[in-house]
KEKE-3310 file (N, C-alpha, C; in steps of 0.2 Angstrom, whole numbers, plus 5000, padded with zeros to 4 digits):
npx = (5205:5202:5201:5214:5219:5213:5219:5232:5230:5228:5240:5249:5244:5247:5260:5261:5260:5257:5241:5230:5214:5202:5186:5182:5194:5193:5182:5187:5197:5188:5181:5191:5194:5182:5171:5156:5149:5137:5122:5120:5107:5106:5112:5127:5134:5145:5148:5148:5146:5156:5157:5168:5170:5179:5193:5206:5216:5225:5222:5212:5197:5181:5171:5170:5171:5168:5172:5160:5157:5149:5138:5137:5141:5151:5153:5159:5174:5177:5184:5187:5186:5173:5176:5172:5156:5142:5128:5119:5124:5130:5142:5156:5169:5183:5194:5207:5215:5231:5236:5228:5217:5201:5191:5175:5172:5181:5196:5208:5208:5215:5213:5214:5212:5199:5192:5195:5188:5175:5172:5175:5166:5153:5139:5136:5132:5119:5108:5097:5103:5106:5113:5110:5118:5126:5139:5146:5143:5150:5163:5164:5163:5176:5191:5192:5204:5208:5207:5218:5227:5221:5222:5235:5237:5230:5238:5251:5248:5245:5258:5266)
npy = (5421:5414:5424:5427:5414:5413:5424:5419:5408:5415:5421:5411:5405:5416:5414:5403:5391:5373:5368:5358:5355:5347:5345:5356:5363:5364:5372:5384:5387:5390:5401:5410:5414:5421:5412:5405:5398:5387:5379:5362:5354:5341:5331:5323:5308:5296:5282:5285:5286:5297:5307:5310:5325:5333:5331:5335:5331:5317:5299:5297:5288:5288:5286:5284:5278:5288:5295:5304:5317:5328:5342:5354:5365:5371:5385:5385:5393:5408:5407:5394:5376:5364:5348:5336:5328:5322:5311:5318:5331:5344:5352:5345:5345:5355:5362:5373:5384:5376:5370:5370:5361:5357:5347:5342:5330:5315:5308:5305:5298:5284:5267:5268:5281:5282:5274:5282:5294:5290:5284:5294:5304:5298:5299:5309:5303:5299:5307:5314:5309:5308:5298:5287:5279:5271:5274:5261:5254:5263:5261:5247:5247:5250:5257:5261:5254:5260:5274:5279:5279:5288:5299:5301:5304:5316:5324:5323:5330:5343:5346:5347)
npz = (4925:4914:4904:4902:4898:4885:4879:4879:4871:4859:4857:4856:4844:4835:4834:4827:4834:4837:4842:4852:4858:4869:4873:4885:4883:4869:4868:4874:4864:4853:4858:4860:4847:4843:4843:4851:4866:4871:4878:4873:4863:4866:4879:4879:4884:4885:4874:4857:4839:4829:4814:4801:4793:4786:4775:4777:4786:4784:4786:4794:4798:4791:4800:4817:4834:4848:4864:4873:4884:4888:4889:4883:4869:4855:4844:4827:4825:4817:4801:4804:4800:4799:4807:4813:4816:4825:4828:4835:4837:4827:4827:4832:4831:4825:4813:4813:4803:4799:4811:4822:4832:4838:4848:4853:4859:4865:4860:4866:4879:4888:4894:4908:4910:4906:4915:4927:4924:4922:4935:4944:4941:4941:4942:4933:4920:4922:4922:4911:4899:4883:4876:4884:4893:4907:4920:4922:4910:4901:4905:4903:4889:4884:4877:4860:4849:4838:4840:4846:4836:4827:4836:4836:4822:4821:4830:4823:4812:4816:4821:4810)
capx = (5210:5199:5203:5221:5219:5211:5225:5238:5229:5229:5247:5252:5241:5250:5267:5259:5261:5251:5236:5224:5209:5197:5180:5183:5199:5191:5178:5191:5200:5183:5179:5197:5193:5176:5166:5152:5148:5130:5120:5118:5101:5106:5118:5130:5138:5146:5151:5144:5150:5157:5158:5173:5167:5184:5198:5213:5220:5224:5223:5206:5192:5175:5166:5174:5168:5172:5169:5157:5156:5147:5131:5138:5143:5155:5152:5165:5177:5178:5190:5188:5182:5170:5180:5168:5149:5139:5121:5115:5127:5134:5149:5159:5176:5185:5201:5208:5222:5234:5239:5224:5211:5197:5186:5170:5172:5188:5200:5214:5209:5217:5209:5215:5209:5192:5190:5195:5183:5168:5171:5175:5160:5149:5132:5135:5128:5113:5103:5095:5109:5103:5116:5107:5124:5129:5146:5148:5143:5155:5169:5164:5164:5183:5193:5193:5211:5209:5207:5225:5230:5218:5224:5242:5236:5229:5244:5256:5246:5246:5265:5271)
capy = (5417:5412:5429:5426:5408:5415:5428:5414:5404:5419:5423:5404:5405:5421:5411:5397:5385:5368:5367:5353:5356:5343:5347:5363:5366:5366:5378:5390:5389:5393:5407:5414:5416:5424:5408:5405:5391:5386:5372:5358:5352:5335:5330:5316:5305:5289:5281:5286:5288:5303:5306:5315:5330:5336:5326:5339:5327:5310:5293:5297:5285:5292:5285:5282:5278:5292:5296:5310:5319:5335:5345:5361:5365:5377:5386:5384:5400:5411:5404:5386:5371:5358:5342:5330:5329:5316:5310:5323:5337:5345:5354:5340:5346:5359:5363:5381:5384:5369:5368:5370:5356:5357:5342:5342:5323:5313:5302:5305:5294:5277:5263:5270:5288:5281:5272:5287:5299:5287:5283:5300:5308:5292:5301:5313:5300:5296:5312:5317:5308:5306:5291:5282:5274:5273:5273:5254:5253:5267:5258:5241:5248:5251:5262:5258:5254:5265:5280:5280:5280:5294:5305:5302:5307:5323:5327:5323:5335:5350:5347:5347)
capz = (4922:4907:4899:4901:4894:4879:4877:4878:4864:4853:4857:4853:4837:4831:4833:4823:4838:4837:4848:4852:4864:4869:4877:4888:4879:4862:4869:4875:4858:4849:4861:4859:4840:4842:4844:4856:4869:4873:4880:4867:4863:4869:4883:4876:4889:4883:4867:4851:4833:4826:4807:4798:4789:4782:4774:4777:4790:4782:4790:4799:4795:4790:4806:4823:4841:4853:4871:4874:4891:4888:4887:4880:4862:4853:4837:4824:4825:4811:4798:4805:4796:4803:4806:4815:4818:4828:4826:4839:4837:4821:4829:4836:4830:4820:4811:4812:4800:4799:4817:4828:4832:4844:4848:4859:4862:4867:4857:4870:4885:4888:4898:4915:4910:4905:4922:4932:4922:4924:4942:4948:4939:4940:4942:4927:4914:4924:4922:4905:4895:4876:4874:4889:4895:4913:4920:4921:4903:4898:4906:4899:4882:4882:4872:4853:4848:4832:4843:4848:4829:4825:4840:4833:4815:4822:4833:4818:4807:4819:4822:4804)
cpx = (5208:5201:5210:5223:5218:5216:5231:5236:5230:5236:5251:5250:5245:5258:5267:5261:5256:5247:5231:5220:5204:5192:5181:5188:5197:5186:5181:5194:5194:5182:5185:5197:5186:5170:5162:5151:5141:5128:5118:5110:5100:5113:5120:5135:5139:5149:5146:5148:5151:5159:5163:5169:5172:5190:5205:5218:5219:5225:5217:5200:5185:5170:5171:5169:5172:5168:5167:5156:5154:5140:5131:5141:5147:5152:5159:5168:5177:5185:5191:5184:5179:5174:5176:5161:5147:5132:5117:5118:5132:5141:5153:5167:5178:5192:5202:5215:5224:5237:5235:5218:5208:5192:5181:5170:5180:5190:5206:5214:5211:5213:5209:5211:5201:5189:5189:5189:5176:5167:5171:5169:5154:5141:5131:5131:5121:5107:5102:5100:5106:5106:5114:5112:5125:5136:5149:5148:5148:5162:5170:5166:5172:5185:5195:5201:5213:5210:5214:5228:5227:5221:5232:5242:5235:5235:5250:5254:5247:5253:5269:5274)
cpy = (5415:5417:5428:5420:5410:5419:5424:5410:5409:5421:5417:5404:5410:5418:5405:5390:5380:5368:5362:5354:5351:5345:5354:5366:5368:5372:5384:5392:5393:5400:5412:5417:5418:5419:5408:5398:5392:5379:5369:5356:5345:5334:5323:5314:5298:5288:5281:5288:5295:5302:5312:5319:5334:5332:5329:5334:5319:5305:5293:5293:5289:5291:5282:5282:5283:5293:5303:5311:5326:5336:5352:5360:5371:5378:5386:5391:5402:5409:5396:5382:5365:5352:5336:5332:5322:5316:5316:5330:5338:5347:5350:5342:5351:5359:5370:5381:5377:5367:5369:5365:5357:5351:5342:5336:5322:5307:5301:5300:5287:5274:5266:5277:5287:5279:5278:5292:5296:5286:5289:5305:5303:5294:5306:5310:5299:5301:5315:5315:5305:5299:5285:5276:5276:5272:5266:5252:5256:5263:5251:5241:5247:5256:5259:5259:5259:5272:5283:5282:5287:5300:5306:5306:5315:5327:5328:5329:5342:5351:5347:5353)
cpz = (4915:4902:4897:4897:4887:4875:4875:4872:4858:4852:4853:4845:4832:4830:4829:4827:4837:4843:4847:4859:4863:4874:4879:4884:4872:4863:4870:4868:4853:4852:4860:4852:4838:4842:4850:4859:4871:4875:4874:4868:4867:4873:4881:4881:4887:4876:4862:4845:4832:4818:4805:4793:4784:4781:4774:4781:4787:4787:4795:4795:4795:4796:4811:4830:4845:4859:4871:4881:4891:4887:4885:4873:4860:4846:4834:4823:4818:4807:4799:4800:4801:4801:4808:4817:4821:4826:4829:4839:4831:4823:4834:4836:4825:4819:4810:4809:4799:4805:4823:4827:4838:4843:4854:4863:4864:4863:4862:4876:4883:4893:4905:4915:4910:4912:4927:4930:4924:4931:4946:4946:4937:4939:4936:4922:4916:4923:4915:4900:4888:4874:4879:4891:4902:4914:4919:4914:4899:4899:4902:4892:4880:4877:4865:4851:4842:4835:4844:4841:4826:4829:4837:4826:4816:4825:4828:4813:4810:4820:4816:4803)
residu = (TRP:ILE:HIS:GLN:GLU:ARG:GLU:LEU:ILE:LYS:GLU:LEU:ALA:ALA:LYS:HIS:LYS:PRO:MET:PHE:GLY:ALA:CYS:PHE:GLY:ALA:GLN:GLN:ILE:SER:MET:ALA:PHE:GLY:GLY:THR:ILE:SER:ASP:ALA:GLN:TYR:LYS:GLU:VAL:GLY:TRP:ALA:PRO:VAL:TYR:LEU:LYS:ASN:HIS:ASP:ILE:SER:GLY:ILE:PRO:ASN:LYS:LEU:GLU:ALA:LEU:HIS:TRP:HIS:GLN:GLN:MET:PHE:SER:ILE:PRO:GLU:GLY:GLY:LYS:LEU:LEU:PHE:SER:SER:ASP:LEU:LEU:LYS:ASN:GLN:GLY:PHE:LEU:LEU:GLY:ASP:ASN:ILE:VAL:GLY:LEU:GLN:PHE:HIS:PHE:GLU:PRO:MET:GLU:ASP:ASN:LEU:ARG:GLU:ILE:ALA:ILE:ASN:ASP:SER:SER:TYR:PRO:ASP:ASP:ASN:ASN:ALA:LEU:LYS:GLN:ASN:ALA:SER:GLU:ILE:ILE:ALA:HIS:GLY:VAL:PRO:ALA:GLU:ASN:LYS:ASP:VAL:MET:PHE:ALA:ILE:LEU:ASP:TYR:ILE:ASN:LYS)
# end
């Protein structure tokens, strides 16, 4: 099914359809366009800043707090532009053309989603986590209000 998913991604891109992928979705977009997935040097689970590396999308601050829940990373696909980096991982987001965005981290969760993720996968942050946050701390942090605005800016950009 993963091969079919990548073919669908390429088909949608050929039709210039907007696409947004977070975490695994971004990895699949990267791979569909020749990128690779590998284990990251650091497992990032919790809240940490990401830094804007490309100003093609307006309305995004240079630094934001994002939810990280990963220990793998993608390469930027051919023709893509680096969009975000973190302190521990350079390739945190990419822009491909003017209608495809992939993010290794998450801007999209709301408070209920955050609780569900942290509760249902509560042991994941506990082992070898470079951000040194546990599930309770991740929930207590809450979702930064600006993340919703940034998510809307990204979706507006790819849907123009």
